[in-house]
N, C-alpha and C positions, 0 to 999 in steps of 0.2 A: 297598436296605433302608432303612426310615425311621429317624428319630432315636429314636422310642419303642422300636422293636424292638431297636435297638442297645443302648439303656440297659438293657432287660430282660435281654438276653443277658449283658451285662457284669456286671450285678448278680448274676445267677445264678452266674457263674463265681467271683466274688470273695467272695460271702457264704456260705462253706461252713459256718460256725458262726453261725447267726442269733442264738441266745441261749444262752449257756453260763455256768454258774455257776463259781465259783472251784474248788469241789470237783471238778467235771467236768474243768476245765482241768488240775488236778493229775493226775488219773487218766489223761487223754489224753496228757499230757506224759510221764509215766512209761512208758506203753505205747510211745509214739513213740521215746523214747530207747533203750529195749531193742531196738526193731526197727531202729534206725539211721536213722530218718526225719529229714530236715533241717527239717521244719515245726515240730519241737519248739522250735526257737530262737525262732520268732515268738510261740509261746504263753508262753514263759518271759519274754520282754521285755514282752509285752502285759499280762500279769497281774502282773508283778513277783514271780515265784515265788522262794521260798528253796530252798536245797539240802536242808534238813531236810524240807520238805513233800514234795518229789519222792522223797527216799529212803524216807520212810514209806509212800509210795504204791506202792513196789516197784521203783523204778529201781535199776540196778546201781551200786555204789559207784564203780567205775572210770570209768564214763561220766560220772557227776556230778562226780567229782574232775577229770576232764579238761576239763570246761567250767566250772570254778570261777569264771572271770572274768565269766560271764553272770549268775550268781546274786547276789542281794542278800546 
């Protein structure tokens, strides 16, 4: 496999969210937290989300309180 093909495959795997707004990130994070998905941590740290934003989007209080140290 050539270098170009490797780069294309690697980029496709790692660029799951090509362009995401902050509002979309908050909604996705709330949904991921309620589902127990570990990818929510990366969105929280990437966008610097606050606990209030995620709670208003519909995340459960217990989950957000348990991850209090990740939020700003």
